[in-house]
N, C-alpha and C positions, 0 to 999 in steps of 0.2 A: 827626366821627370818634368811634367808640365807645371808652370807657375801662374800665379795671377798676375794682374797688371801692376801689383804693387811688390812684386817679386817674392810672394810667399807661396808655398806649395799648399794644395788643397788639404793635405794632412795637417800642416801647421795651422791653417785657418780653422779647421774642425776642432783642433785641440784648443785654440784660444776661445772658440765659441763654447766649448764645454766648461772651461775655467770661468768664463763670464757668467754662464747659467748658474753654476754653483755659487759664485760670489753673490749674484742677485738673491738667490734663495736665502743665503745666510743674512743678507741685509734685511729682506722682508720679514724673516723670522725674528730678527732683533726688533724690527719696528712694531710688530704686533705682540711682542712679549708683554704679558700682563704687567700693569703699572705697579703691582706689588713686588715684582721681581728685583732682587738686590744684585743679580748678575751683571757683570760688566761695568760695575760702578754707578748703575742707574739709581736715581733717588726714588724713595717710596713715596707715593702720592698720599696726602692726608686722608684718612677715612677708609682706606683700602687695605685689607688685611693681606699681609705679605704671602700668606700660604694659600689664600683662598683660590687664586688662579691655578696654582700648581694642583691643588686638590680636584678642581673641576676638570682640568686638563687630563689628569690621570683617569677620572672616571669616565669622561665623554670624549676626550681628545679633540674638543672644539673650542677655539677662541670666543665664538659668539655665544657659546653656552655660559662661559664665564661672565660675559658681558651681561647677559640676562640675569644670572645669579646675583651680581653685584647690584643691578637695577632693583631687584626684588629686595635686597637687604636694605638699600637706601629708602625704599618705600615703606618698609616696616619701621626704620628709624624715624621717618618723618611723622609717624602717628604715635610714637613712644614718649616716655617721659622726659627724654632730652629735648625733644622738639618743644614740648609744653613749657619746660623750664626756660628755654631761649625766647619763646614767644612772649611769656609773662613776666620774664626777668625775675625769676624766683629760684631758690636753691634746688639743686637737682634732686637731693633727698626729699625735700617737700613735694617736688613735682612727681617723684616716684610714689610717694605715700598716697597722694590724691589719686593718681592714675590706678594704682593697685586696688585700693579700697573701693573706687567706683566700680571696677569690674567685678569685684567680690560681691557687690550689692546689686550687680545686674544693671548699672547705669553706665551709658556711654560715657567714657572719660571726657570726650569733647564737651558734653553738656555739663558734667561734673565741674570742669575747670571754669566754665562760664558762669555757673551758679556761685562758686566760691569767690570769683572775682567781683561779682556784683554785691554779694552778701558782706564780705569782710575785707576785701582787697588783699587776701591771703595772710591777713594778721590773725594768728591763732588766739590772741588774747582780746580780740575786739569785744566790745560790749556796747549795745545800743541804748538809747534813752529809755526804751520799754523793757529793758532787761534781757534781750536776746544775747546769746553768748557764742563766742568761737567762730571757727572758720565758716561754718554753715548757719551761724546766727539762730541757734536753736533757743526757743522759749523754754525754760525750766519745765514748765508743765507739759509740754510736748515731749520732751526728753524723758520725763518720768512715766509718761503714758507708754512710751515704747520700751523703756528700760526701768522697771520699777526699782525705787529706792536709790537712784543715781544722785550724787551730790553735785552742787554747783562747780566744785573743783574738778571732779571727773568729768563734767560736761565740756570744760575748757581743755582737757586733754586732746590734742589734735586727732589721734586715731579714733578715740571714742566718738568725738564730735562728728567726724566724717562718716563713720559707720552709721550712726543714728540719723544724720541729716539726709544721706543718700537713701537710707532705708524708708524714711518718711517720704521722700520725693517719689520713690518707686511705688509706694502704696497709693499716692495721689495719681500717678499716671494711670496706674490700673483703675482706679475708682472712676476717673473721667475717660475711660476707654481710649487711652492713647493721645487724648487732646493735651499737647504739652502747654498750650497757652493757659487753659484752665487749670491744669496741675500746678503750674508755676504761680499763677495768681493765688490759688488756694495755699500754697506754701508761704506766700508773702502776707496775705490778708486773713488766712484761715478759711477752711473749706465751708464753714457755717456762713460766712459772709457772702462767699462766692455762690453758694447754692441759694441764699435768699435773693440775691440779685437775679439769678436766673429764673427763679419762680415768679418774680415780679416783672420779668421781661426786660431787664436792664442789662446793659453791657458791664460786666464786672471789671473790664480793663482799667487798670490804674497807671499803665506805662511800665509796669514791672517785667511782664512777659517780653516786651520789646527790648528792654535792657539786657536781659539774659540771652534771648534768642538772636538778637541782632536784627538788622534791616538790610535790604538791598542784597548786594553780593555777599555780604558778611553774615547773612541770616543762616541760622543752624537749619540743616535739612534733613536731619536724621530722625529716628523714632524716639530717641532718648533712652532706649534699652538695648542691652546686649544679651545674648543667650549664652550662658555658660555651659 
């Protein structure tokens, strides 16, 4: 029987190559095992569901499909209540309430959070010198125009305040044909004052729209509305 220069027969060399190939395959499979797997004593990475990779692998049989699925989940998380809670350092339940009510009223949550930050600093019991109340700083007269018979105590209730404030903003955005700057100025100054300045050829800006929308790279770039 012929042998190699190392004294091993071709059959033995082929056998060892086969074993090496199998070993490499096992190592590669372990290396690309989804981070959520608990097999082999691997630690689960934070934020990755342990069963998500297995679920996607069963459905598609592809590692990269799992990667795309996890990336999609992170993008969705980035625009959700938790992301806003972390950005503004507010309780998660308050962030969820603002986020959900904004969507219910057709307001982009991003704009809703910006409005509440400027108006009340997320203080549900905020009261201004002129009598504006709550998270969205509603004037009692405006609140009663939108919700007849509402009391001052009811205006201060966070959920009620957010619903009425966002509904009022939505109406102003519609009135000014999607011009967010004018709608926000009307929210702050009153639409009568804004309309009067516009009729007289004056700029109604008092700095409020810039405070809410931001400037430069931080400027809000959406329409302010969502379609439910």
